[in-house]
N, CA, C and O atoms as a CHARMM CRD file, in Angstrom:
* protein
*
  276
    1    1 MET  N      1.15900  16.41400  13.45300 PROA 1      0.00000
    2    1 MET  CA     0.61900  16.43300  12.06500 PROA 1      0.00000
    3    1 MET  C      0.83100  15.56700  10.74800 PROA 1      0.00000
    4    1 MET  O      1.90800  15.16500  10.30900 PROA 1      0.00000
    5    2 ALA  N     -0.26100  15.39700  10.29200 PROA 2      0.00000
    6    2 ALA  CA     0.25700  14.34500   9.79900 PROA 2      0.00000
    7    2 ALA  C      1.19100  13.96600   8.35500 PROA 2      0.00000
    8    2 ALA  O      1.38300  12.93300   7.71300 PROA 2      0.00000
    9    3 ASP  N      1.50500  14.96000   8.27400 PROA 3      0.00000
   10    3 ASP  CA     2.78500  14.97300   7.47700 PROA 3      0.00000
   11    3 ASP  C      4.25300  14.35000   8.10700 PROA 3      0.00000
   12    3 ASP  O      5.09900  13.79900   7.40200 PROA 3      0.00000
   13    4 ASN  N      4.35000  14.51700   9.30400 PROA 4      0.00000
   14    4 ASN  CA     5.04300  13.57700  10.50600 PROA 4      0.00000
   15    4 ASN  C      5.69100  12.60800   9.77900 PROA 4      0.00000
   16    4 ASN  O      6.88700  12.39200   9.58400 PROA 4      0.00000
   17    5 ILE  N      4.21700  11.81000   9.24200 PROA 5      0.00000
   18    5 ILE  CA     4.12100  10.42200   9.81600 PROA 5      0.00000
   19    5 ILE  C      5.03700   9.68800   8.50100 PROA 5      0.00000
   20    5 ILE  O      4.81500   9.71000   7.29000 PROA 5      0.00000
   21    6 LYS  N      6.23700   8.99000   9.35400 PROA 6      0.00000
   22    6 LYS  CA     6.73400   8.04600   9.02900 PROA 6      0.00000
   23    6 LYS  C      6.24600   7.26700   7.36400 PROA 6      0.00000
   24    6 LYS  O      6.36900   6.17900   7.92500 PROA 6      0.00000
   25    7 LYS  N      5.87100   6.91700   6.05400 PROA 7      0.00000
   26    7 LYS  CA     5.78500   6.70000   5.21400 PROA 7      0.00000
   27    7 LYS  C      6.77600   5.28400   4.60700 PROA 7      0.00000
   28    7 LYS  O      7.81600   5.44900   3.96900 PROA 7      0.00000
   29    8 ILE  N      6.37700   4.33200   4.85100 PROA 8      0.00000
   30    8 ILE  CA     7.42400   3.27100   4.52500 PROA 8      0.00000
   31    8 ILE  C      8.01600   3.47200   2.34100 PROA 8      0.00000
   32    8 ILE  O      7.28400   3.41800   1.35200 PROA 8      0.00000
   33    9 SER  N      9.19300   3.63800   2.40600 PROA 9      0.00000
   34    9 SER  CA     9.20600   4.09400   0.80300 PROA 9      0.00000
   35    9 SER  C      9.95100   2.97000  -0.05000 PROA 9      0.00000
   36    9 SER  O     10.40800   1.90400   0.36300 PROA 9      0.00000
   37   10 PRO  N      9.95500   3.33300  -0.96800 PROA 10     0.00000
   38   10 PRO  CA    11.32700   1.67000  -2.15900 PROA 10     0.00000
   39   10 PRO  C     12.66200   1.46700  -1.56300 PROA 10     0.00000
   40   10 PRO  O     13.20500   0.39300  -1.30300 PROA 10     0.00000
   41   11 ASP  N     13.04900   2.51000  -1.41100 PROA 11     0.00000
   42   11 ASP  CA    14.45400   2.74900  -1.06300 PROA 11     0.00000
   43   11 ASP  C     14.56800   2.00400   0.26500 PROA 11     0.00000
   44   11 ASP  O     15.71800   1.56600   0.23600 PROA 11     0.00000
   45   12 MET  N     14.10700   1.68700   1.21000 PROA 12     0.00000
   46   12 MET  CA    14.02300   1.03800   2.89300 PROA 12     0.00000
   47   12 MET  C     14.30800  -0.78800   2.10400 PROA 12     0.00000
   48   12 MET  O     14.06200  -1.69100   1.30500 PROA 12     0.00000
   49   13 THR  N     14.59000  -0.55000   2.54500 PROA 13     0.00000
   50   13 THR  CA    15.00400  -2.59900   3.04300 PROA 13     0.00000
   51   13 THR  C     13.91300  -3.31100   3.43000 PROA 13     0.00000
   52   13 THR  O     13.02400  -2.85100   4.14700 PROA 13     0.00000
   53   14 VAL  N     13.93900  -4.33000   3.02100 PROA 14     0.00000
   54   14 VAL  CA    12.71000  -5.06500   3.99000 PROA 14     0.00000
   55   14 VAL  C     12.95700  -4.81200   5.56800 PROA 14     0.00000
   56   14 VAL  O     12.24600  -4.11300   6.28900 PROA 14     0.00000
   57   15 LEU  N     14.53500  -5.78800   6.09200 PROA 15     0.00000
   58   15 LEU  CA    15.24000  -5.75000   7.55700 PROA 15     0.00000
   59   15 LEU  C     14.84400  -4.11900   8.01900 PROA 15     0.00000
   60   15 LEU  O     14.39900  -3.86300   9.13900 PROA 15     0.00000
   61   16 ASP  N     15.12400  -2.90200   6.78400 PROA 16     0.00000
   62   16 ASP  CA    14.44600  -1.55200   8.30200 PROA 16     0.00000
   63   16 ASP  C     12.99300  -1.73000   7.89800 PROA 16     0.00000
   64   16 ASP  O     12.40200  -1.35200   8.90900 PROA 16     0.00000
   65   17 ILE  N     12.33600  -1.98400   7.26300 PROA 17     0.00000
   66   17 ILE  CA    10.50900  -2.68800   7.71300 PROA 17     0.00000
   67   17 ILE  C      9.78900  -2.86100   8.49000 PROA 17     0.00000
   68   17 ILE  O      8.86900  -2.30800   9.09300 PROA 17     0.00000
   69   18 VAL  N     10.72300  -4.42500   8.38400 PROA 18     0.00000
   70   18 VAL  CA    10.14700  -4.99900   9.44600 PROA 18     0.00000
   71   18 VAL  C     10.40800  -4.95700  10.92400 PROA 18     0.00000
   72   18 VAL  O      9.73600  -5.18000  11.93100 PROA 18     0.00000
   73   19 SER  N     11.78900  -4.53800  10.63700 PROA 19     0.00000
   74   19 SER  CA    12.31500  -4.12700  12.11500 PROA 19     0.00000
   75   19 SER  C     11.72800  -2.62000  12.64400 PROA 19     0.00000
   76   19 SER  O     11.59800  -2.43900  13.85500 PROA 19     0.00000
   77   20 GLU  N     11.56400  -2.11500  12.18700 PROA 20     0.00000
   78   20 GLU  CA    10.69800  -0.37000  13.00700 PROA 20     0.00000
   79   20 GLU  C      9.09700  -0.77900  12.59500 PROA 20     0.00000
   80   20 GLU  O      8.43200   0.20400  12.91900 PROA 20     0.00000
   81   21 TYR  N      7.89900  -2.16000  11.82400 PROA 21     0.00000
   82   21 TYR  CA     7.21700  -1.83500  11.87700 PROA 21     0.00000
   83   21 TYR  C      6.88400  -2.88400  12.05100 PROA 21     0.00000
   84   21 TYR  O      6.92000  -3.35900  10.91500 PROA 21     0.00000
   85   22 LYS  N      6.43000  -3.95600  12.97100 PROA 22     0.00000
   86   22 LYS  CA     7.03000  -5.26000  13.30600 PROA 22     0.00000
   87   22 LYS  C      5.23000  -5.66000  12.20700 PROA 22     0.00000
   88   22 LYS  O      5.36000  -6.29600  11.16000 PROA 22     0.00000
   89   23 GLU  N      4.46700  -5.41700  12.44000 PROA 23     0.00000
   90   23 GLU  CA     3.15600  -5.20500  11.33500 PROA 23     0.00000
   91   23 GLU  C      2.90000  -5.90300  10.21800 PROA 23     0.00000
   92   23 GLU  O      2.06800  -6.75900   9.91600 PROA 23     0.00000
   93   24 THR  N      3.87900  -5.30600   9.60600 PROA 24     0.00000
   94   24 THR  CA     4.18500  -5.27100   7.93000 PROA 24     0.00000
   95   24 THR  C      4.89400  -6.63100   7.64700 PROA 24     0.00000
   96   24 THR  O      5.11200  -6.88600   6.46200 PROA 24     0.00000
   97   25 ILE  N      5.34300  -7.67800   8.74000 PROA 25     0.00000
   98   25 ILE  CA     5.78800  -9.47400   8.41500 PROA 25     0.00000
   99   25 ILE  C      5.08600 -10.12600   7.90100 PROA 25     0.00000
  100   25 ILE  O      5.33300 -11.00100   7.07100 PROA 25     0.00000
  101   26 ASP  N      2.92200  -9.39400   8.82400 PROA 26     0.00000
  102   26 ASP  CA     2.45600 -10.51700   7.92500 PROA 26     0.00000
  103   26 ASP  C      2.01300 -10.18300   6.22800 PROA 26     0.00000
  104   26 ASP  O      1.57700 -10.97600   5.39300 PROA 26     0.00000
  105   27 ILE  N      2.31800  -8.64500   6.08600 PROA 27     0.00000
  106   27 ILE  CA     2.25200  -8.63600   4.74200 PROA 27     0.00000
  107   27 ILE  C      3.53700  -9.29200   3.99900 PROA 27     0.00000
  108   27 ILE  O      3.34600  -9.62400   2.82900 PROA 27     0.00000
  109   28 PHE  N      4.32600  -9.42900   4.33700 PROA 28     0.00000
  110   28 PHE  CA     5.33800 -10.53800   3.00200 PROA 28     0.00000
  111   28 PHE  C      5.10600 -11.35400   2.64300 PROA 28     0.00000
  112   28 PHE  O      5.15000 -11.66300   1.45300 PROA 28     0.00000
  113   29 LYS  N      4.56000 -12.42200   4.11300 PROA 29     0.00000
  114   29 LYS  CA     4.30500 -13.42200   4.23900 PROA 29     0.00000
  115   29 LYS  C      3.54600 -13.63600   3.20300 PROA 29     0.00000
  116   29 LYS  O      3.59200 -14.71600   2.61400 PROA 29     0.00000
  117   30 SER  N      2.44800 -12.29100   2.69100 PROA 30     0.00000
  118   30 SER  CA     1.02300 -12.72900   1.74100 PROA 30     0.00000
  119   30 SER  C      1.76300 -12.77000   0.66600 PROA 30     0.00000
  120   30 SER  O      1.09700 -13.06200  -0.32800 PROA 30     0.00000
  121   31 TYR  N      3.44400 -12.50500   0.36100 PROA 31     0.00000
  122   31 TYR  CA     3.34800 -12.65100  -0.74500 PROA 31     0.00000
  123   31 TYR  C      4.47700 -13.63200  -1.55500 PROA 31     0.00000
  124   31 TYR  O      4.81500 -13.72000  -2.73600 PROA 31     0.00000
  125   32 ASP  N      4.92400 -14.39200  -0.17900 PROA 32     0.00000
  126   32 ASP  CA     5.74700 -15.28500  -0.64500 PROA 32     0.00000
  127   32 ASP  C      5.04000 -16.61000  -0.97400 PROA 32     0.00000
  128   32 ASP  O      5.75100 -17.61400  -1.02800 PROA 32     0.00000
  129   33 GLU  N      4.08100 -16.69500  -1.13700 PROA 33     0.00000
  130   33 GLU  CA     3.74300 -17.86900  -2.69100 PROA 33     0.00000
  131   33 GLU  C      3.76400 -17.05000  -3.45400 PROA 33     0.00000
  132   33 GLU  O      4.17400 -16.02400  -2.91000 PROA 33     0.00000
  133   34 GLN  N      3.59900 -16.93900  -4.20900 PROA 34     0.00000
  134   34 GLN  CA     4.06500 -15.45800  -5.02000 PROA 34     0.00000
  135   34 GLN  C      5.39500 -15.40800  -5.85100 PROA 34     0.00000
  136   34 GLN  O      5.69800 -15.38600  -7.04400 PROA 34     0.00000
  137   35 ALA  N      6.23000 -15.39800  -4.29100 PROA 35     0.00000
  138   35 ALA  CA     7.90000 -15.01800  -4.72500 PROA 35     0.00000
  139   35 ALA  C      8.10900 -16.35000  -4.93000 PROA 35     0.00000
  140   35 ALA  O      9.30700 -16.54000  -5.14300 PROA 35     0.00000
  141   36 GLY  N      7.56500 -17.20500  -4.95500 PROA 36     0.00000
  142   36 GLY  CA     8.28600 -19.24300  -4.73000 PROA 36     0.00000
  143   36 GLY  C      9.46700 -19.09700  -3.20700 PROA 36     0.00000
  144   36 GLY  O     10.41000 -19.86900  -3.38200 PROA 36     0.00000
  145   37 GLU  N      9.55000 -18.56700  -2.28400 PROA 37     0.00000
  146   37 GLU  CA    10.53900 -18.33200  -1.61300 PROA 37     0.00000
  147   37 GLU  C      9.91300 -17.35800  -0.44100 PROA 37     0.00000
  148   37 GLU  O      9.12400 -16.42300  -0.57500 PROA 37     0.00000
  149   38 CYS  N     10.57100 -17.92300   0.84100 PROA 38     0.00000
  150   38 CYS  CA    10.47300 -16.03900   1.81100 PROA 38     0.00000
  151   38 CYS  C     11.06800 -15.16000   1.32700 PROA 38     0.00000
  152   38 CYS  O     12.05100 -15.14100   0.58700 PROA 38     0.00000
  153   39 ILE  N     10.48100 -14.42700   1.74000 PROA 39     0.00000
  154   39 ILE  CA    10.74400 -13.24100   1.37100 PROA 39     0.00000
  155   39 ILE  C     11.99500 -12.49500   1.95300 PROA 39     0.00000
  156   39 ILE  O     12.99600 -11.97700   1.45800 PROA 39     0.00000
  157   40 CYS  N     11.48500 -12.67200   3.25800 PROA 40     0.00000
  158   40 CYS  CA    11.72000 -11.77200   5.07000 PROA 40     0.00000
  159   40 CYS  C     13.04500 -13.01000   5.24900 PROA 40     0.00000
  160   40 CYS  O     13.95100 -12.92200   6.07700 PROA 40     0.00000
  161   41 CYS  N     12.87700 -14.06400   4.31300 PROA 41     0.00000
  162   41 CYS  CA    14.52900 -15.02000   4.60100 PROA 41     0.00000
  163   41 CYS  C     15.13100 -14.62300   3.75700 PROA 41     0.00000
  164   41 CYS  O     16.04100 -13.96000   4.25300 PROA 41     0.00000
  165   42 GLU  N     15.22400 -14.61500   2.14900 PROA 42     0.00000
  166   42 GLU  CA    16.14000 -14.95000   0.77300 PROA 42     0.00000
  167   42 GLU  C     16.33600 -13.30600   0.13400 PROA 42     0.00000
  168   42 GLU  O     17.07900 -12.96600  -0.78700 PROA 42     0.00000
  169   43 SER  N     15.51600 -12.53900   0.86000 PROA 43     0.00000
  170   43 SER  CA    15.39000 -10.60700   0.49000 PROA 43     0.00000
  171   43 SER  C     15.81100  -9.68500   1.86300 PROA 43     0.00000
  172   43 SER  O     15.43100  -8.54300   2.12400 PROA 43     0.00000
  173   44 LEU  N     16.44400 -10.29500   2.41200 PROA 44     0.00000
  174   44 LEU  CA    15.84000  -9.04300   3.68500 PROA 44     0.00000
  175   44 LEU  C     16.65300  -8.04000   3.51200 PROA 44     0.00000
  176   44 LEU  O     16.11900  -6.93300   3.58000 PROA 44     0.00000
  177   45 PHE  N     17.71600  -8.06900   3.32000 PROA 45     0.00000
  178   45 PHE  CA    18.61700  -7.23700   2.41600 PROA 45     0.00000
  179   45 PHE  C     18.72000  -6.30400   1.48000 PROA 45     0.00000
  180   45 PHE  O     19.53400  -5.40100   1.66900 PROA 45     0.00000
  181   46 GLU  N     17.89000  -6.31800   0.22800 PROA 46     0.00000
  182   46 GLU  CA    17.28100  -5.69900  -0.19900 PROA 46     0.00000
  183   46 GLU  C     16.53600  -4.21500  -0.20200 PROA 46     0.00000
  184   46 GLU  O     16.10900  -3.88400   0.90400 PROA 46     0.00000
  185   47 PRO  N     16.32100  -3.28400  -1.27100 PROA 47     0.00000
  186   47 PRO  CA    15.68000  -2.54300  -1.17100 PROA 47     0.00000
  187   47 PRO  C     14.41000  -3.17700  -1.70100 PROA 47     0.00000
  188   47 PRO  O     14.42100  -3.99500  -2.62100 PROA 47     0.00000
  189   48 LEU  N     12.97500  -2.63900  -0.89200 PROA 48     0.00000
  190   48 LEU  CA    11.78100  -2.92200  -1.20400 PROA 48     0.00000
  191   48 LEU  C     11.42600  -2.92000  -3.14100 PROA 48     0.00000
  192   48 LEU  O     11.23100  -3.98400  -3.72800 PROA 48     0.00000
  193   49 GLU  N     11.40500  -1.58900  -3.85600 PROA 49     0.00000
  194   49 GLU  CA    12.26700  -2.07700  -5.08900 PROA 49     0.00000
  195   49 GLU  C     12.53600  -2.51400  -5.91200 PROA 49     0.00000
  196   49 GLU  O     12.01800  -2.42600  -7.02600 PROA 49     0.00000
  197   50 LYS  N     13.54700  -3.18500  -5.53000 PROA 50     0.00000
  198   50 LYS  CA    14.27800  -4.66400  -5.78400 PROA 50     0.00000
  199   50 LYS  C     14.15300  -5.75700  -5.69600 PROA 50     0.00000
  200   50 LYS  O     14.62100  -6.65700  -6.39300 PROA 50     0.00000
  201   51 MET  N     13.02700  -5.81400  -4.18500 PROA 51     0.00000
  202   51 MET  CA    12.57500  -6.85600  -4.04700 PROA 51     0.00000
  203   51 MET  C     11.47700  -7.27400  -4.94600 PROA 51     0.00000
  204   51 MET  O     11.42200  -8.38500  -5.47400 PROA 51     0.00000
  205   52 ALA  N     10.50500  -6.21900  -5.11200 PROA 52     0.00000
  206   52 ALA  CA     9.61900  -6.57900  -5.55500 PROA 52     0.00000
  207   52 ALA  C      9.38000  -6.72600  -7.22600 PROA 52     0.00000
  208   52 ALA  O      8.38400  -7.10000  -7.84500 PROA 52     0.00000
  209   53 ALA  N     11.28400  -6.08100  -7.89900 PROA 53     0.00000
  210   53 ALA  CA    11.26000  -6.28000  -9.60100 PROA 53     0.00000
  211   53 ALA  C     11.53000  -8.05200  -9.47300 PROA 53     0.00000
  212   53 ALA  O     10.95700  -8.87700 -10.18500 PROA 53     0.00000
  213   54 LYS  N     12.58900  -8.39100  -8.33700 PROA 54     0.00000
  214   54 LYS  CA    13.03000  -9.65000  -8.26500 PROA 54     0.00000
  215   54 LYS  C     12.15100 -10.95700  -8.71500 PROA 54     0.00000
  216   54 LYS  O     12.40000 -11.74000  -9.63200 PROA 54     0.00000
  217   55 TYR  N     10.76100 -10.96300  -7.56400 PROA 55     0.00000
  218   55 TYR  CA     9.91000 -11.11500  -7.93100 PROA 55     0.00000
  219   55 TYR  C      8.22100 -10.81100  -8.77900 PROA 55     0.00000
  220   55 TYR  O      7.16900 -11.45200  -8.78400 PROA 55     0.00000
  221   56 GLY  N      8.65000  -9.55000  -9.40900 PROA 56     0.00000
  222   56 GLY  CA     7.33800  -9.70800  -9.99500 PROA 56     0.00000
  223   56 GLY  C      5.88600  -9.01700 -10.04300 PROA 56     0.00000
  224   56 GLY  O      4.97300  -8.86800 -10.85500 PROA 56     0.00000
  225   57 ILE  N      6.34900  -8.49900  -8.01100 PROA 57     0.00000
  226   57 ILE  CA     5.12400  -7.97600  -6.79200 PROA 57     0.00000
  227   57 ILE  C      5.50200  -6.26300  -7.87500 PROA 57     0.00000
  228   57 ILE  O      6.50700  -5.74100  -8.35700 PROA 57     0.00000
  229   58 ASP  N      3.88600  -5.91600  -7.80500 PROA 58     0.00000
  230   58 ASP  CA     3.14100  -4.77100  -8.29900 PROA 58     0.00000
  231   58 ASP  C      3.68700  -4.22500  -6.88600 PROA 58     0.00000
  232   58 ASP  O      3.31900  -4.74700  -5.83300 PROA 58     0.00000
  233   59 LEU  N      4.76500  -2.92800  -6.93200 PROA 59     0.00000
  234   59 LEU  CA     5.39500  -2.51500  -6.04400 PROA 59     0.00000
  235   59 LEU  C      4.46700  -0.97600  -5.49800 PROA 59     0.00000
  236   59 LEU  O      5.01000  -0.12100  -4.79900 PROA 59     0.00000
  237   60 ASP  N      3.38900  -0.89900  -5.85600 PROA 60     0.00000
  238   60 ASP  CA     2.52400   0.54100  -5.83200 PROA 60     0.00000
  239   60 ASP  C      1.88200  -0.62400  -4.94000 PROA 60     0.00000
  240   60 ASP  O      2.65400  -0.54700  -3.98400 PROA 60     0.00000
  241   61 GLU  N      1.04800  -1.58400  -4.62500 PROA 61     0.00000
  242   61 GLU  CA     0.56400  -2.17400  -4.22200 PROA 61     0.00000
  243   61 GLU  C      1.28600  -2.96300  -3.05400 PROA 61     0.00000
  244   61 GLU  O      0.78100  -2.95500  -1.93100 PROA 61     0.00000
  245   62 LEU  N      1.78400  -3.25100  -3.16200 PROA 62     0.00000
  246   62 LEU  CA     3.13500  -3.76400  -2.01700 PROA 62     0.00000
  247   62 LEU  C      3.21500  -1.96100  -1.36500 PROA 62     0.00000
  248   62 LEU  O      2.32100  -1.93600  -0.51900 PROA 62     0.00000
  249   63 LEU  N      3.72000  -0.88100  -1.40200 PROA 63     0.00000
  250   63 LEU  CA     3.29700   0.04000  -0.92100 PROA 63     0.00000
  251   63 LEU  C      2.45600   0.05200  -0.05900 PROA 63     0.00000
  252   63 LEU  O      2.48400  -0.22900   1.13900 PROA 63     0.00000
  253   64 THR  N      1.14600   0.64200  -1.21000 PROA 64     0.00000
  254   64 THR  CA     0.30900   0.70400  -0.00500 PROA 64     0.00000
  255   64 THR  C     -0.54000  -0.58300   0.73900 PROA 64     0.00000
  256   64 THR  O     -1.43300  -0.40500   1.56800 PROA 64     0.00000
  257   65 ALA  N     -0.24700  -1.40900   0.44400 PROA 65     0.00000
  258   65 ALA  CA    -0.56700  -2.41200   1.42500 PROA 65     0.00000
  259   65 ALA  C      0.57400  -2.29500   2.99200 PROA 65     0.00000
  260   65 ALA  O      0.31900  -2.30500   4.19600 PROA 65     0.00000
  261   66 LEU  N      1.47700  -2.22100   2.43700 PROA 66     0.00000
  262   66 LEU  CA     2.68100  -1.75500   3.78900 PROA 66     0.00000
  263   66 LEU  C      2.37900  -0.28500   4.59400 PROA 66     0.00000
  264   66 LEU  O      2.90600   0.21200   5.58900 PROA 66     0.00000
  265   67 ASN  N      1.92300  -0.09300   4.22000 PROA 67     0.00000
  266   67 ASN  CA     1.54400   1.67900   5.17000 PROA 67     0.00000
  267   67 ASN  C     -0.02000   1.32200   5.29000 PROA 67     0.00000
  268   67 ASN  O     -0.53200   2.09300   6.10300 PROA 67     0.00000
  269   68 LYS  N     -0.46500   0.89000   5.03600 PROA 68     0.00000
  270   68 LYS  CA    -2.08000   0.75800   5.70400 PROA 68     0.00000
  271   68 LYS  C     -1.44700  -0.04200   6.78200 PROA 68     0.00000
  272   68 LYS  O     -1.70700   0.58600   7.80800 PROA 68     0.00000
  273   69 ALA  N     -0.72100  -1.14600   7.11300 PROA 69     0.00000
  274   69 ALA  CA    -0.22100  -1.84600   7.96600 PROA 69     0.00000
  275   69 ALA  C      0.21700  -0.87200   9.39000 PROA 69     0.00000
  276   69 ALA  O      0.74100  -1.40700  10.36600 PROA 69     0.00000
């Protein structure tokens, strides 16, 4: 059933996401330039919501990209 598909949510940490969904690493890397640093290096333990706010990244856009990956 489609309802059982786990979605990436704003309260998940970057570490939780990349550990469970290896294919999302490239998505995070694509935002490194905007962030001005390596997101996976500097924000690994932050919830996605907090990390997006810290770097001025559109959370909805990021969630869409991560969930597509």
